[in-house]
C-alpha positions as CSV (number, residue, x, y, z in Angstrom):
1,M,-13.6,-9.2,3.6
2,S,-12.4,-12.8,3.8
3,E,-12.9,-14.8,7.0
4,L,-9.2,-15.8,6.7
5,S,-8.2,-12.1,7.3
6,T,-9.4,-12.2,10.9
7,D,-6.8,-14.9,11.9
8,L,-3.9,-13.5,10.0
9,E,-1.1,-11.3,11.7
10,L,-1.1,-8.0,9.6
11,G,1.6,-5.6,9.2
12,P,1.6,-1.8,9.1
13,V,0.3,0.1,6.1
14,G,3.8,1.6,5.5
15,Q,7.3,1.8,6.8
16,E,6.9,5.0,8.9
17,I,4.2,7.5,9.7
18,V,5.7,11.1,8.4
19,Y,2.6,13.1,9.4
20,E,-0.5,12.8,11.5
21,N,-3.4,14.9,12.8
22,D,-7.1,14.2,13.6
23,R,-7.9,14.1,9.8
24,V,-5.1,12.5,8.0
25,R,-2.2,9.8,8.5
26,V,0.6,10.1,6.0
27,W,2.7,6.9,5.7
28,H,6.1,6.7,3.9
29,I,6.5,3.6,1.6
30,R,9.7,2.5,0.2
31,L,10.2,-0.9,-1.7
32,E,13.5,-1.9,-3.5
33,P,13.0,-4.0,-6.6
34,G,11.8,-7.6,-5.5
35,E,10.8,-6.1,-2.1
36,R,7.3,-6.9,-0.5
37,Q,5.4,-4.9,1.8
38,P,3.7,-7.4,4.4
39,L,0.0,-8.1,4.4
40,H,-2.1,-5.2,5.8
41,R,-5.4,-3.8,5.9
42,H,-6.7,-0.4,5.2
43,D,-9.0,0.9,7.7
44,H,-9.6,4.2,6.0
45,P,-10.1,5.7,2.5
46,Y,-6.6,6.6,1.1
47,L,-4.5,8.2,-1.7
48,V,-1.4,7.0,-2.8
49,V,1.0,9.4,-4.5
50,A,3.9,7.9,-6.2
51,V,7.2,10.1,-5.6
52,Q,9.1,7.7,-7.5
53,G,7.0,5.1,-9.6
54,A,7.7,1.5,-10.1
55,K,6.0,-1.7,-11.6
56,N,4.0,-3.3,-8.5
57,V,1.7,-6.1,-8.0
58,V,-1.0,-6.2,-5.3
59,Q,-2.0,-9.7,-4.0
60,T,-5.2,-9.9,-2.0
61,V,-5.6,-12.2,1.1
62,D,-7.9,-14.3,-1.2
63,G,-4.9,-14.9,-3.7
64,V,-6.1,-12.4,-6.4
65,T,-3.2,-10.7,-8.0
66,I,-3.6,-7.3,-9.6
67,D,-1.3,-5.4,-11.7
68,A,-0.6,-1.9,-10.0
69,D,1.9,0.1,-12.1
70,E,2.2,3.4,-10.4
71,P,4.1,6.0,-12.6
72,T,6.1,8.7,-11.0
73,G,3.8,11.7,-9.9
74,G,0.7,9.2,-10.2
75,V,-2.1,9.7,-7.7
76,V,-4.6,6.7,-6.8
77,Y,-7.8,6.8,-4.6
78,R,-8.7,3.5,-2.8
79,D,-11.5,2.8,-0.6
80,P,-10.9,1.1,2.8
81,G,-11.3,-2.6,3.7
82,A,-8.7,-4.1,1.6
83,V,-6.4,-6.8,3.0
84,H,-3.5,-7.3,0.5
85,M,0.2,-7.1,0.2
86,L,2.4,-5.1,-2.3
87,T,5.4,-6.3,-4.2
88,N,7.5,-4.3,-6.4
89,V,8.2,-6.5,-9.5
90,G,10.0,-3.8,-11.4
91,D,13.7,-2.8,-11.5
92,T,13.4,0.7,-9.8
93,T,13.0,1.7,-6.2
94,Y,9.4,2.6,-5.4
95,L,8.7,5.6,-3.1
96,A,5.3,6.6,-2.1
97,R,3.2,8.7,0.3
98,L,0.1,7.1,1.4
99,V,-2.4,9.4,2.8
100,E,-5.0,7.8,5.0
101,L,-8.4,10.1,5.3
102,K,-9.7,9.5,8.8
């Protein structure tokens, strides 16, 4: 993880926690076209389930840009530790459930 990330104010992983117990936390994520999720960090491994897919771009805290197209119904697993923000660069609303594994 970059030293820069320790000085940054980070936002939440999603807009709302829709379910949580001692094993998982489930976030609701909604991004309109052109909307950006704030810089945030993932402290747990997680799955992203695209309820309504979109063309997204991930920008890391170090300035690296990664294409992250997420088709409707797609599922992606990611390891913890990432500090990044997500931007919907497409023309459709992005809806997802992000499931953190505690």
